[in-house]
C-alpha positions, 0 to 999 in steps of 0.5 A: 528499504522499500520492502522493509517500509512496506512490511511496517506499513502493512503491520501498522495500517492493516495489523498483519504480517505478510511474510509469505506474500510480501515480494508479490505485494511489494512488486504490485505496489511498485508497479502501481506507483510507476503506473501513476507516473506513466506518461501514457495512461491507457493500459496498453499491454506491456506498458507501465499503465498495463502493469499498474492495472494488473498490480491493482488487481493483485492488491484488490485480490489481496485486500477485498476478502479481508474487508468482510473479515474485519467487519465481523472481527474488528481489531484496533488497526486503521483498516478495521476502523475504516471497515466499521466506520459509520456516518451520522445516518449509519451508512458504512463505507463501500468495499471500493471506498475502503480499498481506495483509501487503504491503497492510497494510504499504503502507497503514500506511506510506502513511497514517501518513507522509503524515499526519505530513508534512502536519501538519509542513508545516501547522505550518511554515506557521503560523510567522511569517516572519523579518523 
């Protein structure tokens, strides 16, 4: 379920399909989310925080090169809109701000929707069969 939600979220928010990298990206999102729930927030090798630190690096490596591409070749997805948004003075978001916004959005969409759909399927499975 989480894999499906991630694929849909990336398609909706980034306007692309990542079939060849989807398991790597999904694992990175899972590790990043688990690291946010960790009790110890210091990235000690092997800890949840360390895995989250490494996962963020994987996600940054995936998304940062796409920012310049979207600035020169925008489309109608949210990622392109963030890359090209300007304030009243003509200032753009920095690459880091775009990355932070997109990671937060994707994490929120990925985790909450996966949890809701999993709960729905579980509740449906509890219903007695008609017969």
